[in-house]
A tleap script that builds the chain and sets N, CA, C and O, in Angstrom:
source leaprc.protein.ff14SB
mol = sequence {
  NMET SER GLY ASP GLY LEU VAL TRP MET ILE
  LEU LEU LEU ALA LEU LEU PHE LEU ASN PHE
  MET ALA ILE SER SER TYR ASN LYS LYS ASN
  THR SER PHE LEU TRP SER GLY LEU LEU ILE
  CYS ILE MET GLY PRO VAL ILE GLY PHE ILE
  SER SER SER ILE PHE VAL ASP PHE HIE HIE
  SER GLU GLY GLY THR GLY GLU GLY GLY ALA
  ILE GLY ALA ALA PHE LEU GLY LEU ILE ILE
  LEU GLY ASN GLY MET ILE TYR LEU ILE VAL
  GLY ILE ILE MET MET ILE THR GLN PHE PHE
  LYS LYS CGLU
}
set mol.1.N position { 1.194 -0.933 0.447 }
set mol.1.CA position { 0.099 -0.140 -0.272 }
set mol.1.C position { 0.898 1.599 -0.360 }
set mol.1.O position { 1.868 1.758 0.382 }
set mol.2.N position { 0.717 2.098 -0.728 }
set mol.2.CA position { 1.217 3.177 -0.773 }
set mol.2.C position { 0.915 4.337 0.324 }
set mol.2.O position { -0.152 4.298 0.936 }
set mol.3.N position { 1.815 5.325 0.559 }
set mol.3.CA position { 1.699 5.861 1.729 }
set mol.3.C position { 0.743 7.304 1.643 }
set mol.3.O position { 0.793 8.259 2.419 }
set mol.4.N position { 0.144 7.187 0.823 }
set mol.4.CA position { -0.898 7.900 0.173 }
set mol.4.C position { -2.177 7.611 0.990 }
set mol.4.O position { -2.846 8.202 1.838 }
set mol.5.N position { -2.205 6.469 0.364 }
set mol.5.CA position { -3.308 5.036 0.501 }
set mol.5.C position { -2.802 4.750 1.951 }
set mol.5.O position { -2.558 5.941 2.147 }
set mol.6.N position { -2.589 4.405 2.647 }
set mol.6.CA position { -2.450 4.510 4.604 }
set mol.6.C position { -2.935 5.419 4.636 }
set mol.6.O position { -4.130 5.205 4.840 }
set mol.7.N position { -2.526 7.439 4.470 }
set mol.7.CA position { -2.984 7.709 4.981 }
set mol.7.C position { -4.407 8.394 5.279 }
set mol.7.O position { -4.970 8.821 6.287 }
set mol.8.N position { -4.748 8.280 3.768 }
set mol.8.CA position { -5.971 8.647 3.908 }
set mol.8.C position { -6.958 7.361 4.663 }
set mol.8.O position { -7.913 7.380 5.439 }
set mol.9.N position { -6.217 6.339 4.025 }
set mol.9.CA position { -7.294 4.588 5.536 }
set mol.9.C position { -7.337 4.967 6.526 }
set mol.9.O position { -8.399 4.781 7.119 }
set mol.10.N position { -6.021 5.835 7.387 }
set mol.10.CA position { -5.814 6.500 9.062 }
set mol.10.C position { -6.953 7.609 8.697 }
set mol.10.O position { -7.740 7.939 9.584 }
set mol.11.N position { -7.025 8.057 7.692 }
set mol.11.CA position { -7.811 9.681 8.388 }
set mol.11.C position { -9.542 9.255 8.585 }
set mol.11.O position { -10.404 9.771 9.296 }
set mol.12.N position { -9.620 7.732 7.329 }
set mol.12.CA position { -11.479 7.554 7.403 }
set mol.12.C position { -11.546 6.711 8.484 }
set mol.12.O position { -12.491 6.516 9.248 }
set mol.13.N position { -11.071 6.503 8.478 }
set mol.13.CA position { -11.046 4.727 9.961 }
set mol.13.C position { -10.878 6.166 11.064 }
set mol.13.O position { -12.041 6.018 11.442 }
set mol.14.N position { -10.630 6.819 11.490 }
set mol.14.CA position { -10.230 7.733 12.515 }
set mol.14.C position { -11.534 8.824 12.860 }
set mol.14.O position { -12.379 8.868 13.754 }
set mol.15.N position { -11.255 9.589 11.774 }
set mol.15.CA position { -13.364 10.267 11.359 }
set mol.15.C position { -14.502 9.529 11.391 }
set mol.15.O position { -15.618 9.989 11.632 }
set mol.16.N position { -14.134 7.885 11.049 }
set mol.16.CA position { -15.543 7.245 11.116 }
set mol.16.C position { -15.264 7.178 12.715 }
set mol.16.O position { -16.342 7.360 13.281 }
set mol.17.N position { -14.547 7.045 13.355 }
set mol.17.CA position { -14.855 6.239 15.048 }
set mol.17.C position { -14.763 7.259 16.012 }
set mol.17.O position { -15.384 7.237 17.074 }
set mol.18.N position { -13.865 8.306 15.594 }
set mol.18.CA position { -13.841 9.920 16.494 }
set mol.18.C position { -15.607 10.037 16.422 }
set mol.18.O position { -16.207 10.129 17.493 }
set mol.19.N position { -16.546 10.025 14.848 }
set mol.19.CA position { -17.849 10.720 14.935 }
set mol.19.C position { -18.822 9.458 15.375 }
set mol.19.O position { -19.960 9.718 15.764 }
set mol.20.N position { -18.354 8.056 15.310 }
set mol.20.CA position { -19.360 7.453 15.867 }
set mol.20.C position { -19.897 7.548 17.080 }
set mol.20.O position { -21.041 7.728 17.498 }
set mol.21.N position { -18.472 7.335 17.742 }
set mol.21.CA position { -19.002 7.625 18.897 }
set mol.21.C position { -19.513 8.859 20.312 }
set mol.21.O position { -19.923 8.749 21.468 }
set mol.22.N position { -19.135 10.138 19.229 }
set mol.22.CA position { -19.761 11.242 19.327 }
set mol.22.C position { -21.473 11.254 19.294 }
set mol.22.O position { -22.264 11.962 19.916 }
set mol.23.N position { -21.628 10.504 18.609 }
set mol.23.CA position { -22.669 11.080 17.888 }
set mol.23.C position { -23.412 9.017 19.106 }
set mol.23.O position { -24.605 8.761 19.268 }
set mol.24.N position { -22.645 8.417 19.452 }
set mol.24.CA position { -23.594 7.192 20.080 }
set mol.24.C position { -23.420 7.543 21.354 }
set mol.24.O position { -23.536 6.625 22.165 }
set mol.25.N position { -23.141 8.754 21.825 }
set mol.25.CA position { -22.928 9.061 23.417 }
set mol.25.C position { -23.789 10.741 23.387 }
set mol.25.O position { -23.955 11.439 24.387 }
set mol.26.N position { -24.071 10.963 22.496 }
set mol.26.CA position { -24.734 11.797 22.647 }
set mol.26.C position { -26.754 12.035 22.383 }
set mol.26.O position { -27.542 12.944 22.642 }
set mol.27.N position { -26.925 10.024 21.460 }
set mol.27.CA position { -28.180 9.720 21.384 }
set mol.27.C position { -28.174 8.848 23.033 }
set mol.27.O position { -29.367 8.575 23.171 }
set mol.28.N position { -27.747 8.538 23.755 }
set mol.28.CA position { -27.865 7.648 24.474 }
set mol.28.C position { -27.618 8.893 25.886 }
set mol.28.O position { -27.486 8.563 27.064 }
set mol.29.N position { -27.608 10.088 25.447 }
set mol.29.CA position { -27.577 11.436 26.924 }
set mol.29.C position { -26.270 11.231 27.747 }
set mol.29.O position { -26.518 11.518 28.918 }
set mol.30.N position { -25.288 10.937 27.625 }
set mol.30.CA position { -24.767 10.840 27.732 }
set mol.30.C position { -23.770 12.187 28.043 }
set mol.30.O position { -23.569 12.811 29.085 }
set mol.31.N position { -23.427 12.290 27.152 }
set mol.31.CA position { -22.741 13.505 27.179 }
set mol.31.C position { -23.453 14.811 26.507 }
set mol.31.O position { -24.683 14.803 26.551 }
set mol.32.N position { -22.883 15.825 25.948 }
set mol.32.CA position { -23.547 16.524 24.384 }
set mol.32.C position { -22.415 17.153 23.356 }
set mol.32.O position { -21.186 17.228 23.396 }
set mol.33.N position { -22.953 17.373 22.859 }
set mol.33.CA position { -21.449 17.499 21.855 }
set mol.33.C position { -20.639 18.450 22.081 }
set mol.33.O position { -19.819 18.619 21.178 }
set mol.34.N position { -20.520 19.557 23.496 }
set mol.34.CA position { -19.630 20.420 23.695 }
set mol.34.C position { -18.985 18.967 24.328 }
set mol.34.O position { -19.218 18.376 23.273 }
set mol.35.N position { -18.690 18.458 24.734 }
set mol.35.CA position { -17.642 17.627 25.831 }
set mol.35.C position { -16.910 16.879 24.397 }
set mol.35.O position { -15.738 17.103 24.092 }
set mol.36.N position { -18.178 15.603 23.281 }
set mol.36.CA position { -17.735 15.232 22.628 }
set mol.36.C position { -16.690 16.426 21.502 }
set mol.36.O position { -15.773 16.109 20.744 }
set mol.37.N position { -17.103 17.428 21.698 }
set mol.37.CA position { -15.848 17.981 20.247 }
set mol.37.C position { -14.838 18.260 21.386 }
set mol.37.O position { -13.756 17.707 21.188 }
set mol.38.N position { -14.900 18.825 22.285 }
set mol.38.CA position { -13.695 18.680 23.729 }
set mol.38.C position { -13.037 17.922 22.888 }
set mol.38.O position { -12.528 18.319 21.840 }
set mol.39.N position { -13.014 16.477 23.434 }
set mol.39.CA position { -12.506 16.404 23.642 }
set mol.39.C position { -11.807 15.153 22.073 }
set mol.39.O position { -10.934 14.286 22.036 }
set mol.40.N position { -12.288 15.436 21.555 }
set mol.40.CA position { -12.096 15.334 20.107 }
set mol.40.C position { -10.960 16.438 19.562 }
set mol.40.O position { -9.834 16.184 19.133 }
set mol.41.N position { -11.540 17.609 19.697 }
set mol.41.CA position { -9.963 18.567 19.929 }
set mol.41.C position { -8.908 18.110 20.613 }
set mol.41.O position { -7.846 18.671 20.343 }
set mol.42.N position { -8.871 17.068 21.599 }
set mol.42.CA position { -7.720 16.835 22.606 }
set mol.42.C position { -6.902 15.773 21.285 }
set mol.42.O position { -5.801 15.746 20.736 }
set mol.43.N position { -8.210 14.977 21.211 }
set mol.43.CA position { -7.508 13.891 20.524 }
set mol.43.C position { -6.828 14.526 19.167 }
set mol.43.O position { -5.623 14.696 18.981 }
set mol.44.N position { -7.304 14.662 18.770 }
set mol.44.CA position { -6.882 15.269 16.706 }
set mol.44.C position { -5.276 15.646 16.787 }
set mol.44.O position { -4.632 15.188 15.843 }
set mol.45.N position { -4.578 16.348 17.686 }
set mol.45.CA position { -3.104 16.791 17.848 }
set mol.45.C position { -2.306 15.217 17.988 }
set mol.45.O position { -1.471 14.749 17.215 }
set mol.46.N position { -2.920 14.545 19.347 }
set mol.46.CA position { -2.465 13.110 19.444 }
set mol.46.C position { -2.813 11.930 18.584 }
set mol.46.O position { -2.300 10.833 18.806 }
set mol.47.N position { -3.563 12.097 17.731 }
set mol.47.CA position { -3.547 11.288 16.470 }
set mol.47.C position { -2.427 11.477 16.004 }
set mol.47.O position { -1.499 10.685 15.838 }
set mol.48.N position { -2.519 12.603 15.778 }
set mol.48.CA position { -1.254 13.152 14.396 }
set mol.48.C position { 0.362 13.135 14.590 }
set mol.48.O position { 1.223 12.937 13.734 }
set mol.49.N position { 0.552 13.482 16.391 }
set mol.49.CA position { 1.765 13.428 16.626 }
set mol.49.C position { 2.073 10.951 16.470 }
set mol.49.O position { 3.107 10.336 16.206 }
set mol.50.N position { 0.985 10.535 16.712 }
set mol.50.CA position { 1.150 9.311 16.796 }
set mol.50.C position { 1.162 8.591 15.512 }
set mol.50.O position { 1.711 7.501 15.349 }
set mol.51.N position { 0.215 9.580 14.161 }
set mol.51.CA position { 0.806 8.784 12.843 }
set mol.51.C position { 1.816 9.110 11.951 }
set mol.51.O position { 2.081 8.503 10.913 }
set mol.52.N position { 2.754 10.777 12.707 }
set mol.52.CA position { 3.884 11.348 12.444 }
set mol.52.C position { 4.734 10.303 12.087 }
set mol.52.O position { 5.311 10.020 11.038 }
set mol.53.N position { 4.650 9.455 13.922 }
set mol.53.CA position { 5.728 8.749 14.246 }
set mol.53.C position { 6.121 7.771 13.331 }
set mol.53.O position { 7.233 7.658 12.816 }
set mol.54.N position { 4.474 6.605 13.049 }
set mol.54.CA position { 4.922 5.784 11.961 }
set mol.54.C position { 5.038 6.273 10.740 }
set mol.54.O position { 5.577 5.511 9.939 }
set mol.55.N position { 4.496 7.936 10.104 }
set mol.55.CA position { 4.900 7.710 8.583 }
set mol.55.C position { 5.610 7.830 8.846 }
set mol.55.O position { 6.110 6.707 8.780 }
set mol.56.N position { 6.603 8.722 9.365 }
set mol.56.CA position { 7.887 8.776 9.284 }
set mol.56.C position { 9.275 8.082 8.946 }
set mol.56.O position { 10.292 8.332 8.299 }
set mol.57.N position { 8.571 6.724 10.018 }
set mol.57.CA position { 9.429 5.392 9.834 }
set mol.57.C position { 9.219 4.964 8.672 }
set mol.57.O position { 10.121 4.367 8.084 }
set mol.58.N position { 7.350 5.281 7.774 }
set mol.58.CA position { 7.274 3.986 7.143 }
set mol.58.C position { 7.828 4.884 5.721 }
set mol.58.O position { 7.780 4.040 4.825 }
set mol.59.N position { 8.200 5.864 5.266 }
set mol.59.CA position { 9.411 6.334 4.291 }
set mol.59.C position { 10.441 6.502 4.194 }
set mol.59.O position { 11.026 6.749 3.140 }
set mol.60.N position { 11.189 6.354 5.895 }
set mol.60.CA position { 12.277 6.525 5.702 }
set mol.60.C position { 12.740 4.509 5.336 }
set mol.60.O position { 13.830 4.092 4.942 }
set mol.61.N position { 12.079 4.070 5.500 }
set mol.61.CA position { 12.006 2.405 4.968 }
set mol.61.C position { 11.730 2.388 3.354 }
set mol.61.O position { 11.974 1.508 2.528 }
set mol.62.N position { 11.210 3.511 3.224 }
set mol.62.CA position { 11.103 2.803 1.754 }
set mol.62.C position { 12.473 3.885 1.480 }
set mol.62.O position { 12.646 3.586 0.298 }
set mol.63.N position { 13.234 4.619 1.681 }
set mol.63.CA position { 14.334 5.258 1.162 }
set mol.63.C position { 14.068 6.853 1.094 }
set mol.63.O position { 14.727 7.716 0.514 }
set mol.64.N position { 13.005 6.959 1.797 }
set mol.64.CA position { 12.539 8.281 1.420 }
set mol.64.C position { 12.842 8.953 2.632 }
set mol.64.O position { 13.292 8.182 3.479 }
set mol.65.N position { 12.707 10.589 3.136 }
set mol.65.CA position { 12.807 11.353 4.464 }
set mol.65.C position { 12.448 11.491 4.681 }
set mol.65.O position { 12.575 12.528 5.333 }
set mol.66.N position { 10.909 10.691 4.674 }
set mol.66.CA position { 9.962 11.279 5.911 }
set mol.66.C position { 9.265 12.411 6.100 }
set mol.66.O position { 8.805 12.839 7.158 }
set mol.67.N position { 9.202 12.936 4.877 }
set mol.67.CA position { 8.661 14.553 4.935 }
set mol.67.C position { 7.734 14.071 4.293 }
set mol.67.O position { 6.702 14.676 4.583 }
set mol.68.N position { 7.545 13.207 3.487 }
set mol.68.CA position { 5.928 13.716 3.707 }
set mol.68.C position { 4.467 12.782 4.186 }
set mol.68.O position { 3.260 12.950 4.017 }
set mol.69.N position { 5.693 11.265 5.168 }
set mol.69.CA position { 4.967 11.264 6.521 }
set mol.69.C position { 4.488 12.708 7.447 }
set mol.69.O position { 3.442 13.204 7.867 }
set mol.70.N position { 6.016 13.022 7.462 }
set mol.70.CA position { 5.073 14.630 8.593 }
set mol.70.C position { 3.864 15.352 7.775 }
set mol.70.O position { 3.114 16.033 8.474 }
set mol.71.N position { 3.572 15.286 6.337 }
set mol.71.CA position { 2.915 16.208 6.508 }
set mol.71.C position { 1.848 15.119 6.240 }
set mol.71.O position { 1.162 15.535 7.173 }
set mol.72.N position { 1.070 14.017 5.738 }
set mol.72.CA position { 0.421 13.576 6.209 }
set mol.72.C position { -0.354 13.391 7.414 }
set mol.72.O position { -1.551 13.523 7.670 }
set mol.73.N position { 0.624 13.062 8.057 }
set mol.73.CA position { 0.309 13.097 9.845 }
set mol.73.C position { -0.156 14.512 10.200 }
set mol.73.O position { -1.324 14.685 10.547 }
set mol.74.N position { 0.695 15.515 10.129 }
set mol.74.CA position { -0.107 17.207 10.350 }
set mol.74.C position { -0.976 17.221 9.262 }
set mol.74.O position { -1.466 18.321 9.515 }
set mol.75.N position { -1.604 16.838 8.164 }
set mol.75.CA position { -3.341 16.546 7.625 }
set mol.75.C position { -4.038 15.848 8.121 }
set mol.75.O position { -5.235 16.123 8.214 }
set mol.76.N position { -3.447 14.567 8.667 }
set mol.76.CA position { -4.267 14.369 9.664 }
set mol.76.C position { -4.876 14.828 10.753 }
set mol.76.O position { -6.074 14.723 11.014 }
set mol.77.N position { -3.964 15.388 11.452 }
set mol.77.CA position { -3.941 16.087 13.488 }
set mol.77.C position { -5.326 17.554 12.280 }
set mol.77.O position { -6.552 17.651 12.334 }
set mol.78.N position { -4.787 17.973 11.823 }
set mol.78.CA position { -5.644 19.263 11.661 }
set mol.78.C position { -6.981 18.999 11.141 }
set mol.78.O position { -7.907 19.668 11.600 }
set mol.79.N position { -7.309 17.756 9.881 }
set mol.79.CA position { -8.547 17.964 9.458 }
set mol.79.C position { -9.653 17.026 11.354 }
set mol.79.O position { -10.762 17.355 11.774 }
set mol.80.N position { -9.050 16.339 11.720 }
set mol.80.CA position { -9.474 15.756 13.178 }
set mol.80.C position { -10.084 16.859 14.025 }
set mol.80.O position { -11.117 16.923 14.691 }
set mol.81.N position { -8.690 18.050 13.672 }
set mol.81.CA position { -9.244 18.870 15.588 }
set mol.81.C position { -10.377 19.695 14.325 }
set mol.81.O position { -11.519 19.890 14.739 }
set mol.82.N position { -10.179 19.992 13.376 }
set mol.82.CA position { -11.061 20.964 12.533 }
set mol.82.C position { -12.666 20.064 13.291 }
set mol.82.O position { -13.536 20.491 14.050 }
set mol.83.N position { -12.457 18.659 12.614 }
set mol.83.CA position { -13.756 17.518 12.817 }
set mol.83.C position { -14.476 18.226 14.485 }
set mol.83.O position { -15.436 18.966 14.698 }
set mol.84.N position { -13.437 17.543 15.436 }
set mol.84.CA position { -13.857 18.539 16.971 }
set mol.84.C position { -14.344 19.708 17.140 }
set mol.84.O position { -14.950 19.857 18.201 }
set mol.85.N position { -14.272 20.802 16.287 }
set mol.85.CA position { -14.262 21.893 15.897 }
set mol.85.C position { -15.695 22.304 16.286 }
set mol.85.O position { -16.348 22.618 17.281 }
set mol.86.N position { -15.875 22.067 14.472 }
set mol.86.CA position { -17.414 21.195 14.501 }
set mol.86.C position { -18.503 21.057 15.058 }
set mol.86.O position { -19.651 21.495 14.976 }
set mol.87.N position { -17.656 20.042 15.909 }
set mol.87.CA position { -18.744 19.743 17.427 }
set mol.87.C position { -18.846 20.425 18.501 }
set mol.87.O position { -19.776 20.353 19.305 }
set mol.88.N position { -18.111 20.963 18.552 }
set mol.88.CA position { -17.753 22.149 20.168 }
set mol.88.C position { -18.781 23.028 19.685 }
set mol.88.O position { -19.757 23.359 20.358 }
set mol.89.N position { -18.470 23.533 18.099 }
set mol.89.CA position { -19.002 25.037 17.988 }
set mol.89.C position { -20.313 24.685 18.147 }
set mol.89.O position { -20.928 25.463 18.877 }
set mol.90.N position { -21.254 23.324 17.493 }
set mol.90.CA position { -22.240 22.707 16.978 }
set mol.90.C position { -23.417 22.157 19.125 }
set mol.90.O position { -24.578 22.327 19.498 }
set mol.91.N position { -21.957 21.439 19.895 }
set mol.91.CA position { -22.922 21.656 21.497 }
set mol.91.C position { -22.133 22.540 21.926 }
set mol.91.O position { -21.264 22.018 22.624 }
set mol.92.N position { -21.960 24.304 21.783 }
set mol.92.CA position { -21.941 25.559 22.113 }
set mol.92.C position { -23.627 25.928 21.694 }
set mol.92.O position { -24.657 26.118 22.341 }
set mol.93.N position { -23.381 25.912 20.746 }
set mol.93.CA position { -24.914 26.594 19.997 }
set mol.93.C position { -26.326 25.651 20.767 }
set mol.93.O position { -27.233 26.286 21.305 }
set mol.94.N position { -26.345 24.262 20.732 }
set mol.94.CA position { -27.398 23.535 21.421 }
set mol.94.C position { -27.709 24.438 23.233 }
set mol.94.O position { -28.743 24.927 23.688 }
set mol.95.N position { -26.741 24.361 23.650 }
set mol.95.CA position { -26.882 24.867 24.973 }
set mol.95.C position { -26.836 26.403 24.927 }
set mol.95.O position { -27.349 27.103 25.800 }
set mol.96.N position { -26.337 26.772 24.099 }
set mol.96.CA position { -27.573 28.630 24.032 }
set mol.96.C position { -28.901 27.796 23.814 }
set mol.96.O position { -29.184 27.149 24.823 }
set mol.97.N position { -29.457 27.697 23.160 }
set mol.97.CA position { -30.374 27.758 22.857 }
set mol.97.C position { -31.612 26.636 23.365 }
set mol.97.O position { -32.829 26.676 23.181 }
set mol.98.N position { -30.744 25.628 24.082 }
set mol.98.CA position { -31.940 24.814 25.464 }
set mol.98.C position { -31.983 25.838 26.739 }
set mol.98.O position { -32.865 25.746 27.593 }
set mol.99.N position { -30.602 27.148 26.803 }
set mol.99.CA position { -31.063 27.854 27.963 }
set mol.99.C position { -31.915 28.950 27.733 }
set mol.99.O position { -32.568 29.510 28.613 }
set mol.100.N position { -31.900 29.269 26.462 }
set mol.100.CA position { -33.456 30.457 25.993 }
set mol.100.C position { -34.784 29.735 26.099 }
set mol.100.O position { -35.789 30.139 26.685 }
set mol.101.N position { -34.587 28.355 25.293 }
set mol.101.CA position { -35.697 27.550 25.719 }
set mol.101.C position { -36.415 27.371 27.187 }
set mol.101.O position { -37.396 26.633 27.092 }
set mol.102.N position { -36.241 27.734 28.188 }
set mol.102.CA position { -36.607 26.735 28.977 }
set mol.102.C position { -37.277 28.746 29.685 }
set mol.102.O position { -38.442 29.026 29.966 }
set mol.103.N position { -36.307 29.510 29.747 }
set mol.103.CA position { -36.874 30.628 30.027 }
set mol.103.C position { -38.387 30.929 29.107 }
set mol.103.O position { -39.023 31.967 29.288 }
savepdb mol mol.pdb
quit
C-alpha cells in the first residue's frame, strides 16, 4: 500500500470512529456535543503525533526522507481537530438554545 493510501485510510477510520462515538454518546444522553468536541479537539493532535511517528518511519524505510509522512500526519491531525471544532461549536449553540428555551 502506498503512503498516500495509508494516510487516507487512517484518516477515514479515525473520523468514522470519533464521529460514531460522539453521536452514539449524544443519543444515549450521556454527553453533549460540547464535551465530545472538546475530547476530539484534544485527540486530534495526539493522533497526529502518533501517526507522524508511524508515517515518518514508513517513508524512511522506503528510502525517503520522511517529509511526506510528516505532512500527511499534520494533515490528519488538522482534519480531526477541525472535526472536533465543528462538534464544539454545535454543542455551544445547542446549549445556548436550550438555555433560552427554558425561559
